[in-house]
N, C-alpha and C positions, 0 to 999 in steps of 0.2 A: 287830352292828354289822358293816356290809359292809367288807369291806377295800379300801383304796384301792389301785387301779390304777396302776403307775408309767408317769410319760409317756415314751413313746419317741420319739426323735428320727427327723424323715423323711430317709431316706438319697436322695441327690441329687449328681448329677455336674453342676457348672455350666460353662455355655458362658462363658467370661471374654473370648473374642479382641475386641478393640478396646475392653473395658470399662475406666472408668476407676478403677482399683484405688489405694488409698493404704495404704502400709505405714509404720507408724510404729515407728521403730526400727532400731538397724545394728548389734546384737550378736548372737549365737549363735541366738537364737530367730528372729529376722527371717532369718537366714542359712537357716534349716529352711523359710521361705516361699518364697524368692526363686527356687529351680530350678522349683518348679511353677508359680509367677505367671508365668515364661518359656515352660515348655512350653506353658500354657493361653492364650499371646499375648496376654496382659492389657497395657493402656496401664497400666503402673505408675508411680507416683511413690515413693519413698521419701525420708521428712523424719526426721533424727535430730542431735542434737547432737553424739553421738560415733559414729563408724562403725568397727568393728574392723577388724583385717587383712583376715581371710578375706571379709568382705563387700567391703571395697574392691578385693580382686582381682577377685571375683566382677562387680563393678560396671564395672571397665574392661573387661571382655570383655564386657558388655554396655550399650553405651552408649545403647540404645533407654530405658533404666530413667531417668527424671528423677530428680535427686538435688538435695535441698536439706539442707545441712548447717547445722541450726539449732534452735533449740526449737519443738515443734509449737506452734501458734496453733489454737483452737477453728475459725477461719474456714478453716483449711485443709480441714476434713471436708466443706465445702460443694462439692455438685456431683458428688461420688464415687457410684459404684454400688456399690461394696463397699470396707470398711476393715477392716484388721488391725492391732491397736495390739499391738506386740512390746515394750512398756516392763514393767518390774517395778514400776509405782508405780500402786497400786490406787486412790488418790485420783483421778490422773488420769485411769485408765481410768474409772473412775465418771463422771467430768465429760464425757469423750469421748462415752461409751454414752447420758448425758443427752442432749448436744446432737444427737448422730447421730439419736437417736430423734424428737427434735423436727424434723430433714429428713427422715425417713423413709428411713433408710440402716440398712444391718444392718452390723453391726460384730462382731468377735470380738476379744477381749480373752485374748490369749495367756496359758495358766496361769492364768486368773482366770475359771471357768466360770459364775461368778454373773454375769459381766458378758458375756455371749456370745449372741448371737441365732444363731449358728451355731458349729461345731466343725470345726476340720480332722482329717484323718484321716491314720494311716501309711499310706503307699501303695504297693503293689506292682504291678509292671509286666511285662507278659511278650508281646511282640509288641502283638498288637491288645487283648490282656486288661488291664484296669486294676482292682485289688481295693483298696477302701477298707476300713482298719480304724479302728473308733472305739470310746473307752471313754468317751463322752460329756464330755472333757475331765477325767477323773478320775485317769487315770494313762496317759501318753503312753507310758511303757515296756513295758506291756502290750499294746499296739498293735504296738509296735517287736518285740517277742518273737513274735507271732502272724507277722508279716513275715518275720522271720528263718527260721521253720518252713516257711512256704510257699516261701522260696529253696533251701531244702533238696530240698522235693519237687519243685520245678518249676525246674530250673537254668537259669541265664540264656544257655546256649549252644544253649537250644532254641528261642530266638526265631522264628528263621526257620520252623520247624515249626509254630507256632501261625498264621503268616500263611499258610503253604501250605494249613492246613486252611480259613481264609475263602475264599480262592481257588478252592478245591476246591467248597465250597459254592456260589458264584457262577456257577462253570462247569456244575455239575450241575443248575441251575435252567435252564440254556439248553438243555443235552443231554436231559435227561429231563422229559417233559412231564406224566408221570403221578406227582400228588402223594404216593399212597401207596408208589410204587417208590423215589421221591425220600426220603421219610420213614425206609423201611427200609435205605436205603443209609447216611444220616447216623446211625441209631441203632446199626449194627452199627460206623461209624467212631468213635463217641463210647465204644462198649462195646471197643475196642480200646484207643484213650487210657486208659480207666480200668483196664485190666488193665496196662499198660505204667506207670502212674504209682503205681497205689494197691495 
């Protein structure tokens, strides 16, 4: 009997700039989503009957986020490009997933992997480098641990160094026309970085 091969999710970074994104919920899980939606410059609407203090403070700093403090209605899902449901109500999540699918909209039911079209990841940022760590929605804490290890390997005060490297690569393309020489210079640079950090 042939062993079934597990399905792996396709990793991708979504360009959400100007996209119509709905975030349902105003608690701690919603607060985890908000900063990255702001960084992505998504056109975000938050709908929740209760919004905790941390979310309220964040929303005051980001008036570009449309806020509706009330119960979610299924028609609120219409016309969205992407939906995050940060509720702890599995039945409501299932209803919203069914409705979103009829509208051909991808939805993420946070902490409810059976009702997800995609999973969020623990994100590590260093200057121009962005690394997403995912456990397919099964154990977010493990992703956070990997992020913590990366933080120790690549301290935050080195952000400018990573930016400088990208600028060096761009300048090198203009200064050195020979692809083989450029490749050798960049390989030497990467080798020195590997020795420095690992």
